[in-house]
Structures are given as C-alpha cells and as structure tokens.
N, CA, C and O atoms as a Tinker XYZ file with bonds, in Angstrom:
   544  protein
     1  N     82.496000   50.947000   82.317000    73     2
     2  CA    81.602000   50.489000   81.249000    64     1     3
     3  C     81.871000   51.758000   80.097000    63     2     4     5
     4  O     81.889000   52.952000   80.398000    81     3
     5  N     82.053000   51.260000   78.857000    73     3     6
     6  CA    82.454000   52.324000   77.959000    64     5     7
     7  C     81.321000   53.191000   77.652000    63     6     8     9
     8  O     80.146000   52.895000   77.865000    81     7
     9  N     81.825000   54.483000   77.043000    73     7    10
    10  CA    80.704000   55.378000   76.791000    64     9    11
    11  C     80.166000   54.968000   75.612000    63    10    12    13
    12  O     80.865000   54.403000   74.770000    81    11
    13  N     78.718000   55.238000   75.406000    73    11    14
    14  CA    77.842000   55.029000   74.236000    64    13    15
    15  C     77.830000   56.251000   73.504000    63    14    16    17
    16  O     77.537000   57.337000   74.005000    81    15
    17  N     78.224000   56.025000   72.043000    73    15    18
    18  CA    78.064000   57.548000   71.448000    64    17    19
    19  C     76.990000   57.242000   70.344000    63    18    20    21
    20  O     76.930000   56.104000   69.877000    81    19
    21  N     76.235000   58.123000   69.964000    73    19    22
    22  CA    75.374000   57.864000   68.866000    64    21    23
    23  C     75.752000   57.838000   67.463000    63    22    24    25
    24  O     76.274000   58.791000   66.883000    81    23
    25  N     75.419000   56.503000   66.836000    73    23    26
    26  CA    75.872000   56.329000   65.652000    64    25    27
    27  C     75.731000   57.843000   64.709000    63    26    28    29
    28  O     74.831000   58.680000   64.766000    81    27
    29  N     76.945000   57.829000   63.864000    73    27    30
    30  CA    76.823000   58.790000   63.045000    64    29    31
    31  C     75.685000   59.026000   62.059000    63    30    32    33
    32  O     75.413000   57.952000   61.522000    81    31
    33  N     74.922000   60.012000   61.618000    73    31    34
    34  CA    73.848000   60.003000   60.699000    64    33    35
    35  C     74.406000   59.514000   59.379000    63    34    36    37
    36  O     75.555000   59.809000   59.050000    81    35
    37  N     73.525000   58.686000   58.525000    73    35    38
    38  CA    74.074000   58.410000   57.319000    64    37    39
    39  C     74.205000   59.736000   56.331000    63    38    40    41
    40  O     75.018000   59.506000   55.436000    81    39
    41  N     73.749000   60.776000   56.271000    73    39    42
    42  CA    73.825000   61.503000   55.602000    64    41    43
    43  C     74.746000   62.725000   56.157000    63    42    44    45
    44  O     74.522000   63.904000   55.883000    81    43
    45  N     75.646000   62.342000   56.846000    73    43    46
    46  CA    76.828000   63.349000   57.468000    64    45    47
    47  C     78.013000   62.859000   57.121000    63    46    48    49
    48  O     78.189000   61.674000   56.835000    81    47
    49  N     79.046000   63.877000   57.124000    73    47    50
    50  CA    80.454000   63.374000   57.039000    64    49    51
    51  C     81.186000   64.301000   58.128000    63    50    52    53
    52  O     80.861000   65.448000   58.435000    81    51
    53  N     82.139000   63.621000   58.589000    73    51    54
    54  CA    82.985000   64.191000   59.570000    64    53    55
    55  C     84.143000   64.904000   58.807000    63    54    56    57
    56  O     84.748000   64.429000   57.845000    81    55
    57  N     84.365000   66.161000   59.408000    73    55    58
    58  CA    85.602000   66.979000   58.588000    64    57    59
    59  C     86.203000   67.338000   59.946000    63    58    60    61
    60  O     85.675000   67.111000   61.035000    81    59
    61  N     87.459000   67.969000   59.716000    73    59    62
    62  CA    88.585000   68.349000   60.497000    64    61    63
    63  C     88.862000   70.027000   60.221000    63    62    64    65
    64  O     89.311000   70.391000   59.134000    81    63
    65  N     88.680000   70.598000   60.857000    73    63    66
    66  CA    89.408000   72.092000   60.529000    64    65    67
    67  C     90.517000   72.668000   61.450000    63    66    68    69
    68  O     90.699000   72.139000   62.547000    81    67
    69  N     91.149000   73.563000   61.116000    73    67    70
    70  CA    92.211000   73.988000   62.233000    64    69    71
    71  C     91.870000   75.566000   62.081000    63    70    72    73
    72  O     91.700000   76.232000   61.060000    81    71
    73  N     91.825000   75.959000   63.551000    73    71    74
    74  CA    91.346000   77.245000   63.951000    64    73    75
    75  C     91.992000   77.979000   64.756000    63    74    76    77
    76  O     92.167000   77.375000   65.814000    81    75
    77  N     92.496000   79.154000   64.757000    73    75    78
    78  CA    93.418000   79.759000   65.409000    64    77    79
    79  C     92.849000   80.002000   66.793000    63    78    80    81
    80  O     91.633000   80.069000   66.971000    81    79
    81  N     93.778000   80.140000   67.822000    73    79    82
    82  CA    93.388000   80.079000   69.286000    64    81    83
    83  C     92.365000   81.120000   69.455000    63    82    84    85
    84  O     91.338000   80.829000   70.067000    81    83
    85  N     92.538000   82.326000   68.970000    73    83    86
    86  CA    91.740000   83.437000   69.203000    64    85    87
    87  C     90.010000   83.225000   68.646000    63    86    88    89
    88  O     89.049000   83.410000   69.394000    81    87
    89  N     89.914000   82.859000   67.375000    73    87    90
    90  CA    88.885000   82.356000   66.909000    64    89    91
    91  C     87.997000   81.197000   67.752000    63    90    92    93
    92  O     86.794000   81.247000   68.006000    81    91
    93  N     88.910000   80.190000   68.090000    73    91    94
    94  CA    88.615000   79.377000   68.878000    64    93    95
    95  C     87.986000   79.488000   70.510000    63    94    96    97
    96  O     87.075000   78.834000   71.017000    81    95
    97  N     88.763000   80.475000   71.056000    73    95    98
    98  CA    88.309000   81.128000   72.251000    64    97    99
    99  C     86.993000   81.892000   72.320000    63    98   100   101
   100  O     86.180000   81.950000   73.242000    81    99
   101  N     86.979000   82.620000   70.785000    73    99   102
   102  CA    85.472000   83.728000   70.770000    64   101   103
   103  C     84.643000   82.579000   70.714000    63   102   104   105
   104  O     83.779000   82.648000   71.588000    81   103
   105  N     84.545000   81.249000   69.829000    73   103   106
   106  CA    83.568000   80.462000   69.809000    64   105   107
   107  C     83.207000   79.984000   71.420000    63   106   108   109
   108  O     82.101000   80.072000   71.952000    81   107
   109  N     84.013000   79.643000   71.816000    73   107   110
   110  CA    83.972000   78.879000   73.289000    64   109   111
   111  C     83.212000   80.044000   74.284000    63   110   112   113
   112  O     82.401000   79.692000   75.141000    81   111
   113  N     83.537000   81.319000   74.087000    73   111   114
   114  CA    82.672000   82.204000   74.912000    64   113   115
   115  C     81.336000   82.568000   74.410000    63   114   116   117
   116  O     80.620000   83.199000   75.187000    81   115
   117  N     80.899000   82.290000   73.291000    73   115   118
   118  CA    79.783000   82.416000   72.625000    64   117   119
   119  C     78.764000   81.312000   73.241000    63   118   120   121
   120  O     77.602000   81.506000   73.597000    81   119
   121  N     79.479000   80.147000   73.270000    73   119   122
   122  CA    78.898000   78.810000   73.644000    64   121   123
   123  C     78.632000   78.996000   75.302000    63   122   124   125
   124  O     77.591000   78.609000   75.834000    81   123
   125  N     79.602000   79.569000   75.947000    73   123   126
   126  CA    79.635000   79.879000   77.139000    64   125   127
   127  C     78.539000   80.734000   77.806000    63   126   128   129
   128  O     78.144000   80.711000   78.972000    81   127
   129  N     78.131000   81.530000   76.715000    73   127   130
   130  CA    77.230000   82.695000   77.078000    64   129   131
   131  C     75.562000   82.289000   76.588000    63   130   132   133
   132  O     74.539000   82.965000   76.696000    81   131
   133  N     75.762000   80.969000   76.041000    73   131   134
   134  CA    74.288000   80.264000   75.465000    64   133   135
   135  C     73.919000   80.737000   74.332000    63   134   136   137
   136  O     72.734000   80.556000   74.054000    81   135
   137  N     74.741000   81.448000   73.372000    73   135   138
   138  CA    74.278000   81.613000   71.898000    64   137   139
   139  C     74.182000   80.246000   71.183000    63   138   140   141
   140  O     73.307000   80.040000   70.342000    81   139
   141  N     75.097000   79.317000   71.535000    73   139   142
   142  CA    75.254000   78.293000   70.793000    64   141   143
   143  C     75.047000   77.084000   71.990000    63   142   144   145
   144  O     75.092000   77.426000   73.171000    81   143
   145  N     74.855000   75.888000   71.679000    73   143   146
   146  CA    74.925000   74.980000   72.548000    64   145   147
   147  C     76.314000   74.122000   72.722000    63   146   148   149
   148  O     76.556000   73.329000   73.631000    81   147
   149  N     77.072000   74.438000   71.746000    73   147   150
   150  CA    78.463000   73.679000   71.568000    64   149   151
   151  C     79.142000   74.337000   70.495000    63   150   152   153
   152  O     78.595000   75.228000   69.845000    81   151
   153  N     80.433000   73.902000   70.254000    73   151   154
   154  CA    81.349000   74.358000   69.112000    64   153   155
   155  C     80.616000   73.869000   67.729000    63   154   156   157
   156  O     80.425000   74.692000   66.834000    81   155
   157  N     80.271000   72.699000   67.607000    73   155   158
   158  CA    79.676000   72.195000   66.260000    64   157   159
   159  C     78.618000   72.847000   66.188000    63   158   160   161
   160  O     78.373000   73.199000   65.034000    81   159
   161  N     77.674000   73.249000   67.151000    73   159   162
   162  CA    76.353000   73.936000   66.761000    64   161   163
   163  C     76.639000   75.308000   66.095000    63   162   164   165
   164  O     75.918000   75.783000   65.218000    81   163
   165  N     77.894000   75.980000   66.649000    73   163   166
   166  CA    78.157000   77.314000   65.938000    64   165   167
   167  C     78.729000   76.985000   64.367000    63   166   168   169
   168  O     78.337000   77.699000   63.444000    81   167
   169  N     79.482000   76.097000   64.168000    73   167   170
   170  CA    80.181000   75.798000   63.192000    64   169   171
   171  C     79.122000   75.615000   62.096000    63   170   172   173
   172  O     79.090000   76.334000   61.097000    81   171
   173  N     78.242000   74.599000   62.337000    73   171   174
   174  CA    77.197000   74.091000   61.612000    64   173   175
   175  C     76.413000   75.449000   60.994000    63   174   176   177
   176  O     76.279000   75.704000   59.798000    81   175
   177  N     75.926000   76.259000   62.145000    73   175   178
   178  CA    75.179000   77.416000   61.791000    64   177   179
   179  C     75.943000   78.308000   60.776000    63   178   180   181
   180  O     75.410000   78.581000   59.700000    81   179
   181  N     77.099000   78.738000   61.072000    73   179   182
   182  CA    78.070000   79.656000   60.162000    64   181   183
   183  C     78.190000   78.885000   58.814000    63   182   184   185
   184  O     78.277000   79.594000   57.811000    81   183
   185  N     78.206000   77.546000   58.650000    73   183   186
   186  CA    78.525000   77.085000   57.227000    64   185   187
   187  C     77.113000   77.053000   56.672000    63   186   188   189
   188  O     77.024000   77.277000   55.465000    81   187
   189  N     76.044000   76.824000   57.311000    73   187   190
   190  CA    74.523000   77.221000   56.781000    64   189   191
   191  C     74.283000   78.364000   56.186000    63   190   192   193
   192  O     73.618000   78.524000   55.163000    81   191
   193  N     74.962000   79.376000   56.982000    73   191   194
   194  CA    74.692000   80.880000   56.923000    64   193   195
   195  C     75.437000   81.195000   55.351000    63   194   196   197
   196  O     74.898000   81.797000   54.421000    81   195
   197  N     76.553000   80.717000   55.363000    73   195   198
   198  CA    77.344000   80.999000   54.278000    64   197   199
   199  C     76.723000   80.371000   52.862000    63   198   200   201
   200  O     76.694000   81.030000   51.822000    81   199
   201  N     76.293000   79.176000   52.956000    73   199   202
   202  CA    75.611000   78.380000   51.996000    64   201   203
   203  C     74.584000   79.120000   51.505000    63   202   204   205
   204  O     74.568000   79.463000   50.323000    81   203
   205  N     73.554000   79.464000   52.422000    73   203   206
   206  CA    72.370000   80.517000   52.150000    64   205   207
   207  C     72.720000   81.789000   51.562000    63   206   208   209
   208  O     72.010000   82.321000   50.709000    81   207
   209  N     73.717000   82.257000   51.963000    73   207   210
   210  CA    74.130000   83.513000   51.172000    64   209   211
   211  C     74.619000   83.437000   49.879000    63   210   212   213
   212  O     74.473000   84.374000   49.094000    81   211
   213  N     75.237000   82.315000   49.556000    73   211   214
   214  CA    75.259000   81.829000   48.082000    64   213   215
   215  C     74.630000   81.139000   47.481000    63   214   216   217
   216  O     75.170000   80.482000   46.591000    81   215
   217  N     73.269000   81.019000   47.727000    73   215   218
   218  CA    72.137000   80.274000   47.374000    64   217   219
   219  C     71.762000   80.311000   45.822000    63   218   220   221
   220  O     71.411000   79.304000   45.207000    81   219
   221  N     71.881000   81.630000   45.234000    73   219   222
   222  CA    71.526000   81.628000   43.947000    64   221   223
   223  C     72.737000   81.101000   43.165000    63   222   224   225
   224  O     72.579000   80.337000   42.212000    81   223
   225  N     73.768000   81.450000   43.511000    73   223   226
   226  CA    75.019000   80.867000   42.630000    64   225   227
   227  C     75.112000   79.498000   42.703000    63   226   228   229
   228  O     75.307000   78.869000   41.664000    81   227
   229  N     74.987000   78.836000   43.936000    73   227   230
   230  CA    74.783000   77.217000   43.898000    64   229   231
   231  C     73.772000   76.763000   43.074000    63   230   232   233
   232  O     74.002000   75.802000   42.339000    81   231
   233  N     72.678000   77.303000   43.076000    73   231   234
   234  CA    71.454000   76.793000   42.300000    64   233   235
   235  C     71.729000   76.987000   40.876000    63   234   236   237
   236  O     71.288000   76.081000   40.170000    81   235
   237  N     72.329000   77.910000   40.282000    73   235   238
   238  CA    72.698000   78.324000   38.879000    64   237   239
   239  C     73.626000   77.417000   38.706000    63   238   240   241
   240  O     73.356000   76.780000   37.687000    81   239
   241  N     74.887000   76.934000   39.359000    73   239   242
   242  CA    75.734000   76.015000   39.260000    64   241   243
   243  C     75.427000   74.728000   39.119000    63   242   244   245
   244  O     75.976000   74.024000   38.272000    81   243
   245  N     74.450000   74.264000   39.998000    73   243   246
   246  CA    73.973000   73.145000   39.814000    64   245   247
   247  C     73.285000   72.687000   38.497000    63   246   248   249
   248  O     73.351000   71.573000   37.977000    81   247
   249  N     72.525000   73.930000   38.013000    73   247   250
   250  CA    71.500000   73.422000   36.789000    64   249   251
   251  C     72.509000   73.531000   35.743000    63   250   252   253
   252  O     72.433000   72.674000   34.862000    81   251
   253  N     73.588000   74.540000   35.632000    73   251   254
   254  CA    74.426000   74.703000   34.460000    64   253   255
   255  C     75.094000   73.127000   34.153000    63   254   256   257
   256  O     75.164000   72.588000   33.048000    81   255
   257  N     75.527000   72.602000   35.383000    73   255   258
   258  CA    76.419000   71.705000   35.467000    64   257   259
   259  C     75.625000   70.355000   35.533000    63   258   260   261
   260  O     76.248000   69.304000   35.682000    81   259
   261  N     74.246000   70.367000   35.422000    73   259   262
   262  CA    73.271000   69.090000   35.300000    64   261   263
   263  C     73.642000   68.200000   36.573000    63   262   264   265
   264  O     73.720000   66.984000   36.398000    81   263
   265  N     73.853000   68.678000   37.717000    73   263   266
   266  CA    74.048000   67.849000   38.927000    64   265   267
   267  C     73.132000   67.103000   39.458000    63   266   268   269
   268  O     72.024000   67.635000   39.387000    81   267
   269  N     73.138000   66.086000   39.963000    73   267   270
   270  CA    71.845000   65.546000   40.548000    64   269   271
   271  C     72.244000   65.458000   42.119000    63   270   272   273
   272  O     73.107000   64.802000   42.701000    81   271
   273  N     71.217000   66.432000   42.593000    73   271   274
   274  CA    71.289000   66.859000   44.214000    64   273   275
   275  C     70.601000   65.623000   45.088000    63   274   276   277
   276  O     69.428000   65.253000   45.061000    81   275
   277  N     71.707000   65.107000   45.869000    73   275   278
   278  CA    71.096000   64.426000   46.989000    64   277   279
   279  C     71.717000   63.092000   47.035000    63   278   280   281
   280  O     72.931000   62.955000   47.181000    81   279
   281  N     70.943000   62.159000   46.917000    73   279   282
   282  CA    71.441000   60.471000   47.091000    64   281   283
   283  C     71.069000   59.937000   45.648000    63   282   284   285
   284  O     70.016000   59.985000   45.013000    81   283
   285  N     72.358000   59.396000   45.351000    73   283   286
   286  CA    72.163000   58.243000   44.080000    64   285   287
   287  C     72.768000   57.020000   44.503000    63   286   288   289
   288  O     73.921000   56.970000   44.933000    81   287
   289  N     71.905000   55.898000   44.373000    73   287   290
   290  CA    72.217000   54.628000   44.709000    64   289   291
   291  C     72.243000   53.832000   43.182000    63   290   292   293
   292  O     71.312000   53.871000   42.378000    81   291
   293  N     73.497000   53.125000   42.991000    73   291   294
   294  CA    73.913000   52.461000   41.910000    64   293   295
   295  C     74.025000   51.018000   42.218000    63   294   296   297
   296  O     75.123000   50.712000   42.681000    81   295
   297  N     73.085000   49.950000   42.069000    73   295   298
   298  CA    73.253000   48.664000   42.170000    64   297   299
   299  C     73.408000   47.650000   41.177000    63   298   300   301
   300  O     72.891000   47.943000   40.099000    81   299
   301  N     73.937000   46.612000   41.232000    73   299   302
   302  CA    74.057000   45.582000   40.146000    64   301   303
   303  C     73.251000   45.545000   39.192000    63   302   304   305
   304  O     73.608000   45.720000   38.027000    81   303
   305  N     72.057000   45.314000   39.545000    73   303   306
   306  CA    70.691000   45.187000   38.444000    64   305   307
   307  C     71.014000   46.409000   37.377000    63   306   308   309
   308  O     71.211000   46.230000   36.175000    81   307
   309  N     71.032000   47.744000   38.086000    73   307   310
   310  CA    71.002000   49.048000   37.381000    64   309   311
   311  C     72.158000   49.029000   36.630000    63   310   312   313
   312  O     71.982000   49.274000   35.437000    81   311
   313  N     73.350000   48.798000   36.999000    73   311   314
   314  CA    74.589000   48.698000   35.990000    64   313   315
   315  C     74.826000   47.738000   35.044000    63   314   316   317
   316  O     75.574000   47.918000   34.084000    81   315
   317  N     74.191000   46.665000   35.280000    73   315   318
   318  CA    74.169000   45.439000   34.283000    64   317   319
   319  C     73.133000   45.772000   33.192000    63   318   320   321
   320  O     73.377000   45.408000   32.042000    81   319
   321  N     71.851000   46.522000   33.500000    73   319   322
   322  CA    70.923000   46.897000   32.413000    64   321   323
   323  C     71.841000   48.169000   31.691000    63   322   324   325
   324  O     71.864000   48.142000   30.461000    81   323
   325  N     72.242000   48.756000   32.052000    73   323   326
   326  CA    73.014000   50.090000   31.434000    64   325   327
   327  C     74.131000   49.268000   30.298000    63   326   328   329
   328  O     74.226000   49.527000   29.098000    81   327
   329  N     74.851000   48.312000   30.998000    73   327   330
   330  CA    75.760000   47.768000   30.273000    64   329   331
   331  C     75.351000   46.725000   29.136000    63   330   332   333
   332  O     76.026000   46.303000   28.197000    81   331
   333  N     74.180000   46.472000   29.471000    73   331   334
   334  CA    73.606000   45.216000   28.360000    64   333   335
   335  C     72.905000   46.124000   27.253000    63   334   336   337
   336  O     72.600000   45.537000   26.215000    81   335
   337  N     72.649000   47.315000   27.333000    73   335   338
   338  CA    72.077000   48.121000   26.343000    64   337   339
   339  C     73.181000   49.050000   25.627000    63   338   340   341
   340  O     72.846000   49.885000   24.786000    81   339
   341  N     74.545000   48.848000   26.022000    73   339   342
   342  CA    75.711000   49.564000   25.546000    64   341   343
   343  C     75.555000   50.762000   25.968000    63   342   344   345
   344  O     75.996000   51.530000   25.113000    81   343
   345  N     75.033000   51.462000   27.107000    73   343   346
   346  CA    75.067000   52.729000   27.907000    64   345   347
   347  C     76.223000   52.646000   28.849000    63   346   348   349
   348  O     76.520000   51.619000   29.460000    81   347
   349  N     76.848000   53.765000   28.931000    73   347   350
   350  CA    78.053000   54.114000   29.779000    64   349   351
   351  C     77.549000   55.345000   30.361000    63   350   352   353
   352  O     77.190000   56.313000   29.692000    81   351
   353  N     77.531000   55.268000   31.814000    73   351   354
   354  CA    76.928000   56.130000   32.629000    64   353   355
   355  C     77.980000   57.353000   32.993000    63   354   356   357
   356  O     79.121000   57.084000   33.370000    81   355
   357  N     77.642000   58.354000   32.890000    73   355   358
   358  CA    78.304000   59.737000   33.437000    64   357   359
   359  C     77.534000   60.449000   34.368000    63   358   360   361
   360  O     76.654000   61.285000   34.162000    81   359
   361  N     78.092000   59.900000   35.681000    73   359   362
   362  CA    77.423000   60.242000   37.020000    64   361   363
   363  C     77.919000   61.425000   37.474000    63   362   364   365
   364  O     79.136000   61.460000   37.660000    81   363
   365  N     77.235000   62.471000   37.714000    73   363   366
   366  CA    77.268000   63.771000   38.373000    64   365   367
   367  C     76.566000   64.285000   39.466000    63   366   368   369
   368  O     75.456000   64.789000   39.294000    81   367
   369  N     77.175000   64.205000   40.770000    73   367   370
   370  CA    76.505000   64.463000   41.871000    64   369   371
   371  C     76.689000   65.467000   42.989000    63   370   372   373
   372  O     77.844000   65.661000   43.368000    81   371
   373  N     75.778000   66.079000   43.520000    73   371   374
   374  CA    76.232000   67.039000   44.490000    64   373   375
   375  C     75.465000   66.236000   45.838000    63   374   376   377
   376  O     74.247000   66.297000   46.004000    81   375
   377  N     76.376000   65.495000   46.741000    73   375   378
   378  CA    75.533000   65.045000   47.705000    64   377   379
   379  C     76.157000   63.683000   48.194000    63   378   380   381
   380  O     77.223000   63.676000   48.810000    81   379
   381  N     75.454000   62.516000   47.899000    73   379   382
   382  CA    76.034000   60.933000   48.335000    64   381   383
   383  C     75.713000   60.036000   47.092000    63   382   384   385
   384  O     74.614000   59.951000   46.544000    81   383
   385  N     76.871000   59.380000   46.740000    73   383   386
   386  CA    76.785000   58.442000   45.460000    64   385   387
   387  C     77.267000   57.258000   46.288000    63   386   388   389
   388  O     78.344000   57.165000   46.876000    81   387
   389  N     76.051000   56.166000   46.217000    73   387   390
   390  CA    76.492000   54.876000   46.600000    64   389   391
   391  C     76.275000   53.709000   45.534000    63   390   392   393
   392  O     75.252000   53.358000   44.946000    81   391
   393  N     77.555000   53.237000   45.484000    73   391   394
   394  CA    77.435000   51.897000   44.687000    64   393   395
   395  C     77.613000   50.560000   45.460000    63   394   396   397
   396  O     78.628000   50.360000   46.128000    81   395
   397  N     76.744000   49.769000   45.372000    73   395   398
   398  CA    76.499000   48.826000   46.138000    64   397   399
   399  C     77.639000   47.645000   46.238000    63   398   400   401
   400  O     78.508000   47.432000   45.392000    81   399
   401  N     77.471000   47.051000   47.253000    73   399   402
   402  CA    78.813000   45.941000   47.436000    64   401   403
   403  C     78.563000   44.870000   46.387000    63   402   404   405
   404  O     79.525000   44.165000   46.079000    81   403
   405  N     77.421000   44.667000   45.816000    73   403   406
   406  CA    77.244000   43.607000   45.087000    64   405   407
   407  C     77.938000   43.812000   43.367000    63   406   408   409
   408  O     78.034000   43.040000   42.413000    81   407
   409  N     78.328000   45.249000   43.593000    73   407   410
   410  CA    78.880000   45.701000   42.044000    64   409   411
   411  C     80.387000   45.271000   41.976000    63   410   412   413
   412  O     81.157000   45.807000   42.772000    81   411
   413  N     80.869000   44.340000   41.080000    73   411   414
   414  CA    82.113000   44.041000   40.790000    64   413   415
   415  C     83.047000   45.455000   40.154000    63   414   416   417
   416  O     82.505000   46.365000   39.526000    81   415
   417  N     84.304000   45.410000   40.422000    73   415   418
   418  CA    85.248000   46.427000   39.805000    64   417   419
   419  C     84.891000   46.196000   38.114000    63   418   420   421
   420  O     84.746000   47.098000   37.289000    81   419
   421  N     84.806000   44.873000   37.894000    73   419   422
   422  CA    84.457000   44.785000   36.286000    64   421   423
   423  C     83.288000   45.343000   36.014000    63   422   424   425
   424  O     83.366000   46.184000   35.119000    81   423
   425  N     82.269000   45.188000   36.444000    73   423   426
   426  CA    81.039000   45.752000   36.055000    64   425   427
   427  C     81.213000   47.216000   36.106000    63   426   428   429
   428  O     81.023000   47.965000   35.147000    81   427
   429  N     81.616000   47.602000   37.379000    73   427   430
   430  CA    81.761000   49.344000   37.469000    64   429   431
   431  C     82.491000   49.815000   36.381000    63   430   432   433
   432  O     82.066000   50.865000   35.899000    81   431
   433  N     83.718000   49.200000   35.740000    73   431   434
   434  CA    84.444000   49.666000   34.741000    64   433   435
   435  C     83.541000   49.579000   33.244000    63   434   436   437
   436  O     83.702000   50.342000   32.291000    81   435
   437  N     82.665000   48.564000   33.311000    73   435   438
   438  CA    82.041000   48.425000   32.033000    64   437   439
   439  C     80.697000   49.347000   31.918000    63   438   440   441
   440  O     80.282000   49.515000   30.772000    81   439
   441  N     80.213000   49.759000   32.631000    73   439   442
   442  CA    78.988000   50.463000   32.934000    64   441   443
   443  C     79.163000   52.141000   33.225000    63   442   444   445
   444  O     78.271000   52.950000   32.972000    81   443
   445  N     80.267000   52.438000   33.708000    73   443   446
   446  CA    80.615000   53.607000   34.320000    64   445   447
   447  C     81.686000   54.440000   33.366000    63   446   448   449
   448  O     82.857000   54.094000   33.212000    81   447
   449  N     81.113000   55.523000   32.794000    73   447   450
   450  CA    82.148000   56.132000   31.822000    64   449   451
   451  C     83.216000   57.247000   32.687000    63   450   452   453
   452  O     84.433000   57.329000   32.523000    81   451
   453  N     82.374000   58.053000   33.635000    73   451   454
   454  CA    83.001000   59.004000   34.429000    64   453   455
   455  C     81.917000   59.296000   35.740000    63   454   456   457
   456  O     80.688000   59.231000   35.770000    81   455
   457  N     82.935000   59.650000   36.823000    73   455   458
   458  CA    82.160000   59.903000   37.964000    64   457   459
   459  C     82.452000   61.406000   38.545000    63   458   460   461
   460  O     83.650000   61.671000   38.640000    81   459
   461  N     81.815000   62.117000   38.825000    73   459   462
   462  CA    81.999000   63.221000   39.560000    64   461   463
   463  C     81.293000   63.601000   40.805000    63   462   464   465
   464  O     80.110000   63.883000   40.618000    81   463
   465  N     81.683000   63.676000   41.948000    73   463   466
   466  CA    80.977000   63.749000   42.941000    64   465   467
   467  C     81.427000   64.849000   43.945000    63   466   468   469
   468  O     82.583000   64.802000   44.366000    81   467
   469  N     80.627000   65.790000   44.335000    73   467   470
   470  CA    80.944000   66.754000   44.971000    64   469   471
   471  C     80.066000   66.293000   46.399000    63   470   472   473
   472  O     78.843000   66.296000   46.536000    81   471
   473  N     80.824000   66.009000   47.127000    73   471   474
   474  CA    80.292000   65.431000   48.572000    64   473   475
   475  C     81.011000   63.860000   48.798000    63   474   476   477
   476  O     82.234000   63.821000   48.930000    81   475
   477  N     80.319000   62.743000   48.831000    73   475   478
   478  CA    80.867000   61.788000   49.058000    64   477   479
   479  C     80.601000   60.425000   48.182000    63   478   480   481
   480  O     79.468000   60.318000   47.713000    81   479
   481  N     81.340000   59.600000   47.977000    73   479   482
   482  CA    81.182000   58.426000   47.029000    64   481   483
   483  C     81.548000   57.368000   47.973000    63   482   484   485
   484  O     82.595000   57.356000   48.619000    81   483
   485  N     80.500000   56.358000   48.023000    73   483   486
   486  CA    80.468000   55.303000   49.029000    64   485   487
   487  C     80.436000   54.212000   47.981000    63   486   488   489
   488  O     79.564000   54.100000   47.120000    81   487
   489  N     81.609000   53.322000   48.168000    73   487   490
   490  CA    81.819000   52.076000   47.255000    64   489   491
   491  C     82.777000   51.265000   47.853000    63   490   492   493
   492  O     83.417000   51.759000   48.781000    81   491
   493  N     83.019000   50.060000   47.494000    73   491   494
   494  CA    83.740000   49.136000   48.003000    64   493   495
   495  C     85.331000   49.588000   47.218000    63   494   496   497
   496  O     85.602000   50.043000   46.106000    81   495
   497  N     86.147000   49.210000   48.390000    73   495   498
   498  CA    87.884000   50.087000   47.957000    64   497   499
   499  C     88.247000   49.412000   46.606000    63   498   500   501
   500  O     88.944000   49.996000   45.777000    81   499
   501  N     87.658000   47.925000   46.374000    73   499   502
   502  CA    88.118000   47.771000   45.020000    64   501   503
   503  C     87.450000   48.484000   43.568000    63   502   504   505
   504  O     88.009000   48.833000   42.527000    81   503
   505  N     86.071000   48.529000   43.977000    73   503   506
   506  CA    85.338000   49.467000   42.829000    64   505   507
   507  C     85.930000   50.862000   43.086000    63   506   508   509
   508  O     85.989000   51.561000   42.075000    81   507
   509  N     86.431000   51.475000   44.347000    73   507   510
   510  CA    86.905000   52.724000   44.102000    64   509   511
   511  C     88.424000   52.651000   43.319000    63   510   512   513
   512  O     88.733000   53.569000   42.559000    81   511
   513  N     88.946000   52.005000   43.449000    73   511   514
   514  CA    90.326000   51.719000   43.022000    64   513   515
   515  C     90.230000   51.469000   41.114000    63   514   516   517
   516  O     90.962000   51.968000   40.259000    81   515
   517  N     89.127000   50.582000   40.947000    73   515   518
   518  CA    88.863000   50.310000   39.534000    64   517   519
   519  C     88.508000   51.709000   38.976000    63   518   520   521
   520  O     88.868000   52.004000   37.836000    81   519
   521  N     87.772000   52.632000   39.790000    73   519   522
   522  CA    87.247000   53.657000   39.064000    64   521   523
   523  C     88.114000   54.920000   39.382000    63   522   524   525
   524  O     87.511000   55.976000   39.191000    81   523
   525  N     89.306000   55.026000   39.795000    73   523   526
   526  CA    90.143000   56.077000   40.115000    64   525   527
   527  C     90.420000   56.899000   38.792000    63   526   528   529
   528  O     90.456000   58.129000   38.764000    81   527
   529  N     90.584000   56.190000   37.855000    73   527   530
   530  CA    91.142000   57.085000   36.714000    64   529   531
   531  C     89.902000   57.865000   35.969000    63   530   532   533
   532  O     90.115000   58.761000   35.153000    81   531
   533  N     88.665000   57.455000   36.315000    73   531   534
   534  CA    87.446000   57.979000   35.963000    64   533   535
   535  C     86.759000   59.128000   36.952000    63   534   536   537
   536  O     85.767000   59.807000   36.685000    81   535
   537  N     87.536000   59.158000   38.134000    73   535   538
   538  CA    86.839000   60.304000   38.962000    64   537   539
   539  C     87.130000   61.576000   38.558000    63   538   540   541
   540  O     88.307000   61.929000   38.629000    81   539
   541  N     86.056000   62.574000   38.024000    73   539   542
   542  CA    86.426000   63.798000   37.916000    64   541   543
   543  C     86.937000   64.679000   38.790000    63   542   544
   544  O     87.213000   65.822000   38.425000    81   543
C-alpha cells in the first residue's frame, strides 16, 4: 500500500538547500535533543528569525517599491476590463500572483505591461511564456 502524504499547503513553496556535513550534523543533534521536531522545523525557525531581524528593512522596502503583499488573483474578467479601458497593469507583488487558467496568452499581453513577483507566479505555461519578456 503506497504511503499517503499530506498535500502541500497552497501558500508554501518547496526549496532545496545545500548544507555542509557539519552543519547538517549539528541540526540533527538539535533534533535528537528535542529542540526541534525535525530538520524542517529548525530551518523554518531560522528563516523566520532572520526575516524578523530584518523586519524594518523589509517593511520600508515594500512601502518604497509599492509592492502588494500576499495573494493577488487575476482572472479573465479583470484583465478584459483593464484592456477595454486602455489600462495596462504593472503587477508588483511579494507573495503569490495567480493568473487564472481562463486567461489566454493574447489577453495577458494586451492587459499586462510588466510583472515583478518576489515569491511565486502561477499561470499556465503558455501565459508564462507569453509574459517572459515582461517579467522584471
């Protein structure tokens, strides 16, 4: 019987890091001693601590660059409305930007002037290919 794994959380992204053997051994030791439940727990905690220590810089940068923080969804109706009034979107986000599956590459090109995502851009492969020259 195959092992059932929990589905990934929609607001998370898997990354791969390379660590030296000594660092990895120290992480394993902290896990064995009960400081963390597993390697991932330690790594997430370390990342959150670093982000918290740079919180002021992050907040000022987000404000200066007028980034939208969190999730931004763009569907066909929204992009058609922008296109129909002659508006071209400049999307700047920190987090997740989703372009709906009903958006065609042609509509994306007509409605989106540029797109800068610090995080994850989810769109069909054809829409991503069409916007490749507009990704900042």
